[in-house]
SEVEXLUM-807096 format. One record per residue: x, z, y of N, C-alpha, C in turn; residue number from 1. Coordinates in steps of 0.02 Angstrom, whole numbers. Layout:
REM SEVEXLUM-807096
{n.u X, n.w Z, n.v Y, ca.u X, ca.w Z, ca.v Y, c.u X, c.w Z, c.v Y, nr NUM}
...
END
This chain:
REM SEVEXLUM-807096
{n.u 54, n.w 16, n.v -55, ca.u -14, ca.w -10, ca.v -2, c.u 34, c.w 0, c.v 52, nr 1}
{n.u 33, n.w -43, n.v 110, ca.u 75, ca.w -38, ca.v 173, c.u 21, c.w -1, c.v 217, nr 2}
{n.u 46, n.w 40, n.v 272, ca.u 46, ca.w 98, ca.v 310, c.u 83, c.w 83, c.v 390, nr 3}
{n.u 47, n.w 53, n.v 431, ca.u 76, ca.w 55, ca.v 503, c.u 31, c.w 81, c.v 550, nr 4}
{n.u 83, n.w 126, n.v 574, ca.u 33, ca.w 189, ca.v 608, c.u 66, c.w 177, c.v 698, nr 5}
{n.u 30, n.w 191, n.v 740, ca.u 30, ca.w 176, ca.v 795, c.u 70, c.w 119, c.v 832, nr 6}
{n.u 24, n.w 48, n.v 783, ca.u 81, ca.w -16, ca.v 795, c.u 23, c.w -63, c.v 811, nr 7}
{n.u -21, n.w -65, n.v 862, ca.u -69, ca.w -107, ca.v 847, c.u -38, c.w -165, c.v 917, nr 8}
{n.u -5, n.w -156, n.v 961, ca.u 42, ca.w -209, ca.v 981, c.u 75, c.w -244, c.v 933, nr 9}
{n.u 51, n.w -232, n.v 863, ca.u 99, ca.w -275, ca.v 815, c.u 78, c.w -299, c.v 762, nr 10}
{n.u 2, n.w -325, n.v 801, ca.u -52, ca.w -373, ca.v 744, c.u -85, c.w -408, c.v 791, nr 11}
{n.u -102, n.w -466, n.v 760, ca.u -127, ca.w -518, ca.v 786, c.u -209, c.w -512, c.v 790, nr 12}
{n.u -249, n.w -495, n.v 814, ca.u -311, ca.w -508, ca.v 818, c.u -368, c.w -551, c.v 833, nr 13}
{n.u -316, n.w -615, n.v 841, ca.u -357, ca.w -676, ca.v 848, c.u -423, c.w -709, c.v 782, nr 14}
{n.u -426, n.w -693, n.v 712, ca.u -438, ca.w -741, ca.v 689, c.u -454, c.w -655, c.v 661, nr 15}
{n.u -468, n.w -610, n.v 683, ca.u -496, ca.w -542, ca.v 628, c.u -557, c.w -529, c.v 642, nr 16}
{n.u -581, n.w -531, n.v 575, ca.u -678, ca.w -513, ca.v 568, c.u -661, c.w -436, c.v 550, nr 17}
{n.u -750, n.w -434, n.v 576, ca.u -758, ca.w -329, ca.v 567, c.u -803, c.w -351, c.v 508, nr 18}
{n.u -794, n.w -312, n.v 469, ca.u -821, ca.w -315, ca.v 368, c.u -861, c.w -257, c.v 383, nr 19}
{n.u -846, n.w -210, n.v 412, ca.u -889, ca.w -152, ca.v 398, c.u -829, c.w -86, c.v 450, nr 20}
{n.u -909, n.w -28, n.v 470, ca.u -869, ca.w 32, ca.v 522, c.u -912, c.w 69, c.v 504, nr 21}
{n.u -869, n.w 113, n.v 498, ca.u -899, ca.w 175, ca.v 470, c.u -885, c.w 250, c.v 498, nr 22}
{n.u -886, n.w 288, n.v 520, ca.u -884, ca.w 348, ca.v 508, c.u -844, c.w 398, c.v 457, nr 23}
{n.u -802, n.w 431, n.v 466, ca.u -781, ca.w 476, ca.v 390, c.u -760, c.w 559, c.v 453, nr 24}
{n.u -749, n.w 580, n.v 391, ca.u -725, ca.w 655, ca.v 412, c.u -683, c.w 673, c.v 476, nr 25}
{n.u -615, n.w 624, n.v 466, ca.u -572, ca.w 652, ca.v 502, c.u -557, c.w 578, c.v 572, nr 26}
{n.u -623, n.w 506, n.v 557, ca.u -585, ca.w 476, ca.v 615, c.u -642, c.w 421, c.v 588, nr 27}
{n.u -635, n.w 368, n.v 627, ca.u -671, ca.w 311, ca.v 656, c.u -635, c.w 252, c.v 605, nr 28}
{n.u -681, n.w 216, n.v 544, ca.u -648, ca.w 141, ca.v 503, c.u -681, c.w 102, c.v 517, nr 29}
{n.u -629, n.w 44, n.v 546, ca.u -655, ca.w -28, ca.v 553, c.u -633, c.w -73, c.v 470, nr 30}
{n.u -655, n.w -103, n.v 452, ca.u -648, ca.w -136, ca.v 395, c.u -642, c.w -210, c.v 411, nr 31}
{n.u -602, n.w -229, n.v 404, ca.u -576, ca.w -304, ca.v 419, c.u -524, c.w -358, c.v 387, nr 32}
{n.u -572, n.w -425, n.v 396, ca.u -502, ca.w -471, ca.v 374, c.u -480, c.w -512, c.v 424, nr 33}
{n.u -417, n.w -556, n.v 404, ca.u -376, ca.w -595, ca.v 435, c.u -375, c.w -578, c.v 493, nr 34}
{n.u -325, n.w -510, n.v 466, ca.u -298, ca.w -470, ca.v 533, c.u -216, c.w -509, c.v 507, nr 35}
{n.u -183, n.w -528, n.v 569, ca.u -116, ca.w -534, ca.v 569, c.u -75, c.w -506, c.v 559, nr 36}
{n.u -34, n.w -483, n.v 521, ca.u 15, ca.w -440, ca.v 537, c.u 97, c.w -472, c.v 590, nr 37}
{n.u 127, n.w -448, n.v 639, ca.u 174, ca.w -478, ca.v 674, c.u 223, c.w -484, c.v 633, nr 38}
{n.u 267, n.w -526, n.v 643, ca.u 355, ca.w -516, ca.v 605, c.u 379, c.w -450, c.v 639, nr 39}
{n.u 378, n.w -409, n.v 674, ca.u 416, ca.w -361, ca.v 696, c.u 399, c.w -301, c.v 686, nr 40}
{n.u 335, n.w -303, n.v 618, ca.u 276, ca.w -255, ca.v 620, c.u 332, c.w -199, c.v 562, nr 41}
{n.u 335, n.w -143, n.v 587, ca.u 355, ca.w -95, ca.v 520, c.u 381, c.w -104, c.v 459, nr 42}
{n.u 308, n.w -138, n.v 447, ca.u 273, ca.w -155, ca.v 376, c.u 283, c.w -212, c.v 351, nr 43}
{n.u 310, n.w -266, n.v 398, ca.u 300, ca.w -329, ca.v 375, c.u 367, c.w -345, c.v 340, nr 44}
{n.u 372, n.w -346, n.v 286, ca.u 436, ca.w -379, ca.v 253, c.u 461, c.w -444, c.v 231, nr 45}
{n.u 398, n.w -486, n.v 279, ca.u 407, ca.w -574, ca.v 262, c.u 432, c.w -611, c.v 322, nr 46}
{n.u 433, n.w -540, n.v 360, ca.u 475, ca.w -581, ca.v 434, c.u 443, c.w -598, c.v 467, nr 47}
{n.u 384, n.w -646, n.v 448, ca.u 355, ca.w -691, ca.v 477, c.u 276, c.w -658, c.v 457, nr 48}
{n.u 243, n.w -676, n.v 548, ca.u 174, ca.w -680, ca.v 550, c.u 125, c.w -690, c.v 474, nr 49}
{n.u 112, n.w -643, n.v 463, ca.u 49, ca.w -657, ca.v 386, c.u -9, c.w -620, c.v 383, nr 50}
{n.u -36, n.w -643, n.v 343, ca.u -109, ca.w -609, ca.v 356, c.u -109, c.w -551, c.v 298, nr 51}
{n.u -131, n.w -494, n.v 322, ca.u -165, ca.w -442, ca.v 268, c.u -207, c.w -445, c.v 234, nr 52}
{n.u -200, n.w -434, n.v 172, ca.u -292, ca.w -418, ca.v 130, c.u -322, c.w -394, c.v 174, nr 53}
{n.u -388, n.w -393, n.v 134, ca.u -438, ca.w -333, ca.v 176, c.u -380, c.w -282, c.v 177, nr 54}
{n.u -415, n.w -245, n.v 261, ca.u -385, ca.w -212, ca.v 314, c.u -428, c.w -136, c.v 309, nr 55}
{n.u -401, n.w -81, n.v 349, ca.u -433, ca.w -54, ca.v 363, c.u -389, c.w -23, c.v 438, nr 56}
{n.u -419, n.w -21, n.v 480, ca.u -420, ca.w 10, ca.v 550, c.u -418, c.w 78, c.v 546, nr 57}
{n.u -398, n.w 134, n.v 554, ca.u -422, ca.w 195, ca.v 541, c.u -411, c.w 231, c.v 638, nr 58}
{n.u -459, n.w 262, n.v 661, ca.u -462, ca.w 276, ca.v 737, c.u -458, c.w 371, c.v 718, nr 59}
{n.u -390, n.w 385, n.v 704, ca.u -376, ca.w 474, ca.v 683, c.u -426, c.w 511, c.v 719, nr 60}
{n.u -465, n.w 544, n.v 711, ca.u -496, ca.w 575, ca.v 762, c.u -544, c.w 546, c.v 827, nr 61}
{n.u -564, n.w 479, n.v 788, ca.u -600, ca.w 421, ca.v 828, c.u -659, c.w 452, c.v 858, nr 62}
{n.u -673, n.w 425, n.v 917, ca.u -724, ca.w 437, ca.v 962, c.u -753, c.w 393, c.v 1005, nr 63}
{n.u -807, n.w 363, n.v 995, ca.u -849, ca.w 312, ca.v 1048, c.u -850, c.w 350, c.v 1117, nr 64}
{n.u -832, n.w 339, n.v 1178, ca.u -858, ca.w 343, ca.v 1226, c.u -906, c.w 316, c.v 1259, nr 65}
{n.u -901, n.w 265, n.v 1271, ca.u -925, ca.w 187, ca.v 1307, c.u -954, c.w 127, c.v 1255, nr 66}
{n.u -999, n.w 110, n.v 1266, ca.u -997, ca.w 41, ca.v 1242, c.u -1020, c.w -6, c.v 1308, nr 67}
{n.u -988, n.w -57, n.v 1337, ca.u -986, ca.w -119, ca.v 1371, c.u -1028, c.w -164, c.v 1351, nr 68}
{n.u -1089, n.w -195, n.v 1360, ca.u -1109, ca.w -255, ca.v 1353, c.u -1063, c.w -300, c.v 1413, nr 69}
{n.u -1013, n.w -349, n.v 1383, ca.u -972, ca.w -365, ca.v 1453, c.u -1038, c.w -440, c.v 1451, nr 70}
{n.u -1002, n.w -476, n.v 1554, ca.u -1039, ca.w -495, ca.v 1566, c.u -1024, c.w -577, c.v 1566, nr 71}
{n.u -1042, n.w -630, n.v 1626, ca.u -988, ca.w -686, ca.v 1595, c.u -1027, c.w -730, c.v 1664, nr 72}
{n.u -988, n.w -768, n.v 1672, ca.u -1011, ca.w -819, ca.v 1732, c.u -1032, c.w -894, c.v 1691, nr 73}
{n.u -1091, n.w -933, n.v 1721, ca.u -1107, ca.w -989, ca.v 1695, c.u -1077, c.w -1036, c.v 1761, nr 74}
{n.u -1063, n.w -1089, n.v 1717, ca.u -1022, ca.w -1146, ca.v 1790, c.u -1065, c.w -1213, c.v 1761, nr 75}
{n.u -1089, n.w -1264, n.v 1810, ca.u -1069, ca.w -1320, ca.v 1809, c.u -1044, c.w -1381, c.v 1773, nr 76}
{n.u -1043, n.w -1432, n.v 1774, ca.u -976, ca.w -1474, ca.v 1765, c.u -951, c.w -1497, c.v 1832, nr 77}
{n.u -944, n.w -1488, n.v 1865, ca.u -919, ca.w -1497, ca.v 1939, c.u -870, c.w -1433, c.v 1933, nr 78}
{n.u -877, n.w -1367, n.v 1913, ca.u -860, ca.w -1308, ca.v 1906, c.u -905, c.w -1266, c.v 1972, nr 79}
{n.u -955, n.w -1281, n.v 1968, ca.u -1000, ca.w -1252, ca.v 2030, c.u -1024, c.w -1192, c.v 1999, nr 80}
{n.u -999, n.w -1122, n.v 2028, ca.u -1036, ca.w -1056, ca.v 1981, c.u -1115, c.w -1070, c.v 2005, nr 81}
{n.u -1139, n.w -1025, n.v 1932, ca.u -1211, ca.w -1062, ca.v 1948, c.u -1264, c.w -1008, c.v 1944, nr 82}
{n.u -1210, n.w -954, n.v 1891, ca.u -1233, ca.w -880, ca.v 1879, c.u -1191, c.w -831, c.v 1873, nr 83}
{n.u -1192, n.w -783, n.v 1887, ca.u -1139, ca.w -710, ca.v 1867, c.u -1186, c.w -665, c.v 1826, nr 84}
{n.u -1140, n.w -655, n.v 1770, ca.u -1219, ca.w -577, ca.v 1763, c.u -1155, c.w -528, c.v 1730, nr 85}
{n.u -1157, n.w -474, n.v 1753, ca.u -1113, ca.w -415, ca.v 1768, c.u -1103, c.w -372, c.v 1703, nr 86}
{n.u -1066, n.w -347, n.v 1694, ca.u -1067, ca.w -289, ca.v 1632, c.u -1114, c.w -232, c.v 1637, nr 87}
{n.u -1107, n.w -218, n.v 1560, ca.u -1182, ca.w -171, ca.v 1571, c.u -1179, c.w -126, c.v 1502, nr 88}
{n.u -1155, n.w -73, n.v 1546, ca.u -1136, ca.w 1, ca.v 1499, c.u -1210, c.w -9, c.v 1464, nr 89}
{n.u -1214, n.w 6, n.v 1373, ca.u -1270, ca.w 18, ca.v 1331, c.u -1267, c.w 64, c.v 1336, nr 90}
{n.u -1365, n.w 96, n.v 1330, ca.u -1371, ca.w 179, ca.v 1329, c.u -1349, c.w 211, c.v 1249, nr 91}
{n.u -1308, n.w 274, n.v 1264, ca.u -1306, ca.w 286, ca.v 1191, c.u -1342, c.w 288, c.v 1128, nr 92}
{n.u -1407, n.w 279, n.v 1175, ca.u -1468, ca.w 273, ca.v 1120, c.u -1490, c.w 227, c.v 1067, nr 93}
{n.u -1436, n.w 159, n.v 1116, ca.u -1445, ca.w 116, ca.v 1064, c.u -1377, c.w 94, c.v 1015, nr 94}
{n.u -1312, n.w 142, n.v 1039, ca.u -1269, ca.w 136, ca.v 999, c.u -1251, c.w 131, c.v 916, nr 95}
{n.u -1306, n.w 162, n.v 893, ca.u -1305, ca.w 159, ca.v 820, c.u -1334, c.w 109, c.v 787, nr 96}
{n.u -1377, n.w 87, n.v 820, ca.u -1442, ca.w 10, ca.v 787, c.u -1360, c.w -41, c.v 819, nr 97}
{n.u -1349, n.w -38, n.v 883, ca.u -1311, ca.w -104, ca.v 902, c.u -1246, c.w -79, c.v 858, nr 98}
{n.u -1222, n.w -45, n.v 822, ca.u -1171, ca.w -50, ca.v 781, c.u -1179, c.w -95, c.v 698, nr 99}
{n.u -1252, n.w -74, n.v 703, ca.u -1247, ca.w -100, ca.v 634, c.u -1272, c.w -184, c.v 629, nr 100}
{n.u -1250, n.w -204, n.v 690, ca.u -1243, ca.w -290, ca.v 691, c.u -1207, c.w -296, c.v 701, nr 101}
{n.u -1140, n.w -258, n.v 701, ca.u -1070, ca.w -293, ca.v 716, c.u -1053, c.w -325, c.v 642, nr 102}
{n.u -1040, n.w -273, n.v 611, ca.u -991, ca.w -324, ca.v 517, c.u -1026, c.w -404, c.v 526, nr 103}
{n.u -963, n.w -430, n.v 513, ca.u -976, ca.w -501, ca.v 497, c.u -967, c.w -535, c.v 574, nr 104}
{n.u -944, n.w -514, n.v 632, ca.u -903, ca.w -536, ca.v 692, c.u -854, c.w -517, c.v 697, nr 105}
{n.u -833, n.w -566, n.v 756, ca.u -755, ca.w -576, ca.v 761, c.u -730, c.w -488, c.v 805, nr 106}
{n.u -674, n.w -456, n.v 790, ca.u -611, ca.w -426, ca.v 832, c.u -582, c.w -447, c.v 832, nr 107}
{n.u -588, n.w -471, n.v 929, ca.u -538, ca.w -515, ca.v 923, c.u -502, c.w -470, c.v 974, nr 108}
{n.u -492, n.w -410, n.v 980, ca.u -423, ca.w -382, ca.v 1015, c.u -441, c.w -285, c.v 980, nr 109}
{n.u -390, n.w -258, n.v 998, ca.u -375, ca.w -195, ca.v 1019, c.u -311, c.w -167, c.v 1054, nr 110}
{n.u -343, n.w -143, n.v 1103, ca.u -279, ca.w -138, ca.v 1126, c.u -295, c.w -44, c.v 1160, nr 111}
{n.u -222, n.w -44, n.v 1173, ca.u -219, ca.w 46, ca.v 1218, c.u -229, c.w 42, c.v 1282, nr 112}
{n.u -250, n.w 82, n.v 1298, ca.u -271, ca.w 74, ca.v 1367, c.u -258, c.w 167, c.v 1397, nr 113}
{n.u -253, n.w 169, n.v 1461, ca.u -244, ca.w 264, ca.v 1467, c.u -275, c.w 301, c.v 1455, nr 114}
{n.u -285, n.w 330, n.v 1415, ca.u -322, ca.w 374, ca.v 1397, c.u -366, c.w 365, c.v 1326, nr 115}
{n.u -337, n.w 319, n.v 1283, ca.u -377, ca.w 305, ca.v 1242, c.u -372, c.w 214, c.v 1214, nr 116}
{n.u -423, n.w 186, n.v 1208, ca.u -438, ca.w 122, ca.v 1168, c.u -477, c.w 79, c.v 1186, nr 117}
{n.u -479, n.w 30, n.v 1185, ca.u -536, ca.w -23, ca.v 1188, c.u -540, c.w -88, c.v 1144, nr 118}
{n.u -585, n.w -56, n.v 1109, ca.u -610, ca.w -135, ca.v 1037, c.u -653, c.w -183, c.v 1066, nr 119}
{n.u -644, n.w -257, n.v 1049, ca.u -705, ca.w -282, ca.v 1087, c.u -709, c.w -344, c.v 1006, nr 120}
{n.u -784, n.w -312, n.v 1011, ca.u -841, ca.w -344, ca.v 972, c.u -848, c.w -440, c.v 995, nr 121}
{n.u -849, n.w -491, n.v 968, ca.u -865, ca.w -548, ca.v 989, c.u -934, c.w -569, c.v 943, nr 122}
{n.u -984, n.w -572, n.v 950, ca.u -1057, ca.w -579, ca.v 925, c.u -1039, c.w -666, c.v 916, nr 123}
{n.u -1086, n.w -675, n.v 859, ca.u -1111, ca.w -738, ca.v 841, c.u -1166, c.w -762, c.v 855, nr 124}
{n.u -1204, n.w -831, n.v 873, ca.u -1275, ca.w -823, ca.v 850, c.u -1269, c.w -870, c.v 789, nr 125}
{n.u -1344, n.w -839, n.v 771, ca.u -1377, ca.w -890, ca.v 687, c.u -1348, c.w -960, c.v 704, nr 126}
{n.u -1336, n.w -1004, n.v 746, ca.u -1311, ca.w -1060, ca.v 742, c.u -1244, c.w -1097, c.v 750, nr 127}
{n.u -1205, n.w -1012, n.v 755, ca.u -1138, ca.w -1038, ca.v 759, c.u -1092, c.w -1025, c.v 845, nr 128}
{n.u -1145, n.w -1021, n.v 874, ca.u -1120, ca.w -1019, ca.v 923, c.u -1074, c.w -950, c.v 958, nr 129}
{n.u -1053, n.w -950, n.v 1008, ca.u -1021, ca.w -871, ca.v 1032, c.u -1103, c.w -830, c.v 1062, nr 130}
{n.u -1092, n.w -804, n.v 1059, ca.u -1156, ca.w -727, ca.v 1078, c.u -1129, c.w -669, c.v 1136, nr 131}
{n.u -1164, n.w -641, n.v 1151, ca.u -1153, ca.w -554, ca.v 1181, c.u -1071, c.w -537, c.v 1148, nr 132}
{n.u -1051, n.w -525, n.v 1212, ca.u -970, ca.w -479, ca.v 1166, c.u -991, c.w -421, c.v 1186, nr 133}
{n.u -962, n.w -360, n.v 1151, ca.u -941, ca.w -288, ca.v 1176, c.u -882, c.w -272, c.v 1152, nr 134}
{n.u -883, n.w -220, n.v 1222, ca.u -813, ca.w -180, ca.v 1230, c.u -830, c.w -122, c.v 1212, nr 135}
{n.u -787, n.w -77, n.v 1159, ca.u -821, ca.w 11, ca.v 1135, c.u -740, c.w 34, c.v 1161, nr 136}
{n.u -744, n.w 86, n.v 1204, ca.u -691, ca.w 110, ca.v 1230, c.u -687, c.w 197, c.v 1197, nr 137}
{n.u -642, n.w 194, n.v 1172, ca.u -633, ca.w 270, ca.v 1139, c.u -578, c.w 301, c.v 1135, nr 138}
{n.u -600, n.w 376, n.v 1091, ca.u -534, ca.w 415, ca.v 1126, c.u -511, c.w 434, c.v 1054, nr 139}
{n.u -430, n.w 450, n.v 1023, ca.u -399, ca.w 431, ca.v 959, c.u -350, c.w 463, c.v 971, nr 140}
{n.u -332, n.w 517, n.v 919, ca.u -251, ca.w 540, ca.v 934, c.u -214, c.w 477, c.v 870, nr 141}
{n.u -216, n.w 448, n.v 866, ca.u -153, ca.w 382, ca.v 832, c.u -219, c.w 349, c.v 788, nr 142}
{n.u -195, n.w 276, n.v 783, ca.u -213, ca.w 246, ca.v 725, c.u -186, c.w 216, c.v 685, nr 143}
{n.u -209, n.w 209, n.v 621, ca.u -191, ca.w 181, ca.v 553, c.u -205, c.w 106, c.v 518, nr 144}
{n.u -163, n.w 77, n.v 534, ca.u -185, ca.w 35, ca.v 506, c.u -157, c.w 15, c.v 433, nr 145}
{n.u -203, n.w -1, n.v 364, ca.u -172, ca.w 13, ca.v 304, c.u -208, c.w -73, c.v 267, nr 146}
{n.u -172, n.w -71, n.v 204, ca.u -188, ca.w -148, ca.v 183, c.u -164, c.w -155, c.v 142, nr 147}
{n.u -182, n.w -185, n.v 66, ca.u -135, ca.w -166, ca.v -7, c.u -96, c.w -222, c.v -3, nr 148}
{n.u -106, n.w -275, n.v -2, ca.u -82, ca.w -337, ca.v -19, c.u -62, c.w -387, c.v 72, nr 149}
{n.u -19, n.w -435, n.v 58, ca.u -3, ca.w -509, ca.v 106, c.u -44, c.w -561, c.v 61, nr 150}
{n.u -80, n.w -592, n.v 106, ca.u -98, ca.w -660, ca.v 110, c.u -49, c.w -726, c.v 128, nr 151}
{n.u -63, n.w -775, n.v 136, ca.u -22, ca.w -803, ca.v 163, c.u 17, c.w -792, c.v 228, nr 152}
{n.u 56, n.w -845, n.v 232, ca.u 71, ca.w -832, ca.v 301, c.u 48, c.w -879, c.v 353, nr 153}
{n.u 51, n.w -876, n.v 422, ca.u 2, ca.w -864, ca.v 466, c.u 36, c.w -974, c.v 472, nr 154}
{n.u 9, n.w -1033, n.v 466, ca.u 12, ca.w -1095, ca.v 484, c.u 13, c.w -1100, c.v 568, nr 155}
{n.u 49, n.w -1136, n.v 594, ca.u 17, ca.w -1133, ca.v 670, c.u 54, c.w -1168, c.v 682, nr 156}
END
């Protein structure tokens, strides 16, 4: 088993798909597929970007502090702004039902920020187009990523 501790910047999340999300006694778990382990990760013996097999991202003592539905801007073909939709904080009352819709969608970023972490969830619509995106703001004492095997190298 491979175990990377506090090296979230040594992964690429560009292809990452969230397959499950659960609360454990000691943290918050995100089960993912298509996580790319960068060549400089302490657990990468391939020394090249490689896909991890199914992986678990554990935010130790993780606690969600805010969920933001990200805003967007619509432009016409000439680049003229047609509409702006601002970011919108989701009520904690809807968080649990919202979280149930996350599996099967992209997790394109996980980053450390002052005092915590931000995870982006990019939703897909039924027709395959991009839907809403959400930012989960979290507090955690550590981030541990585990996986059992490497799949193939990333072809770019």
